[in-house]
One Martini backbone bead per residue (centre of mass of N, CA, C, O) as a GRO file, in nm:
protein
   58
    1MET     BB    1  -0.626   5.039  18.626
    2SER     BB    2  -0.330   5.141  18.601
    3ASN     BB    3  -0.123   5.406  18.626
    4GLN     BB    4   0.054   5.339  18.378
    5ALA     BB    5  -0.173   5.316  18.174
    6LYS     BB    6  -0.279   5.605  18.208
    7ILE     BB    7  -0.013   5.744  18.131
    8GLU     BB    8   0.007   5.616  17.845
    9ARG     BB    9  -0.260   5.734  17.743
   10ALA     BB   10  -0.194   6.036  17.785
   11ILE     BB   11   0.049   6.040  17.598
   12LYS     BB   12  -0.096   5.950  17.342
   13ILE     BB   13  -0.285   6.190  17.332
   14LEU     BB   14  -0.067   6.415  17.326
   15MET     BB   15   0.069   6.316  17.067
   16THR     BB   16  -0.184   6.335  16.886
   17LEU     BB   17  -0.242   6.639  16.937
   18ASN     BB   18   0.050   6.727  16.824
   19ASN     BB   19  -0.032   6.689  16.562
   20LYS     BB   20  -0.054   6.882  16.287
   21TYR     BB   21  -0.362   6.770  16.204
   22GLY     BB   22  -0.508   6.621  16.400
   23LYS     BB   23  -0.806   6.542  16.594
   24SER     BB   24  -1.083   6.421  16.684
   25VAL     BB   25  -1.245   6.297  16.940
   26ASP     BB   26  -1.337   6.039  16.795
   27GLU     BB   27  -1.061   5.960  16.685
   28LEU     BB   28  -0.914   5.944  16.954
   29ALA     BB   29  -1.091   5.728  17.083
   30LYS     BB   30  -1.026   5.512  16.870
   31CYS     BB   31  -0.714   5.518  16.892
   32VAL     BB   32  -0.715   5.452  17.217
   33GLY     BB   33  -0.990   5.291  17.320
   34ILE     BB   34  -1.214   5.511  17.400
   35SER     BB   35  -1.423   5.737  17.501
   36SER     BB   36  -1.521   6.053  17.447
   37ARG     BB   37  -1.564   6.118  17.746
   38SER     BB   38  -1.272   6.047  17.830
   39ILE     BB   39  -1.129   6.259  17.658
   40TYR     BB   40  -1.250   6.506  17.800
   41ARG     BB   41  -1.121   6.442  18.068
   42TYR     BB   42  -0.831   6.468  17.971
   43ILE     BB   43  -0.856   6.759  17.867
   44ASN     BB   44  -0.916   6.877  18.140
   45THR     BB   45  -0.661   6.787  18.282
   46PHE     BB   46  -0.463   6.935  18.092
   47ARG     BB   47  -0.576   7.217  18.156
   48ASN     BB   48  -0.527   7.206  18.471
   49ILE     BB   49  -0.198   7.189  18.384
   50CYS     BB   50  -0.166   7.411  18.136
   51PHE     BB   51  -0.261   7.306  17.883
   52VAL     BB   52  -0.309   7.353  17.544
   53VAL     BB   53  -0.635   7.276  17.408
   54ASN     BB   54  -0.728   7.175  17.085
   55TYR     BB   55  -1.048   7.089  16.940
   56LYS     BB   56  -1.263   6.865  16.758
   57VAL     BB   57  -1.582   6.785  16.677
   58GLY     BB   58  -1.647   6.451  16.520
   0.00000   0.00000   0.00000
């Protein structure tokens, strides 16, 4: 996967997380087309660069 595709995926996840109503990890994974495990990796990356990320499991 190209770096641009990864950046686009990360932006899509951030935009979805920014939604007023939010989404669960499973909903995010389905929306973006990746596994829940990958969503957790993105969330950890966002936190490592000081984004505050709240999420719900399920």
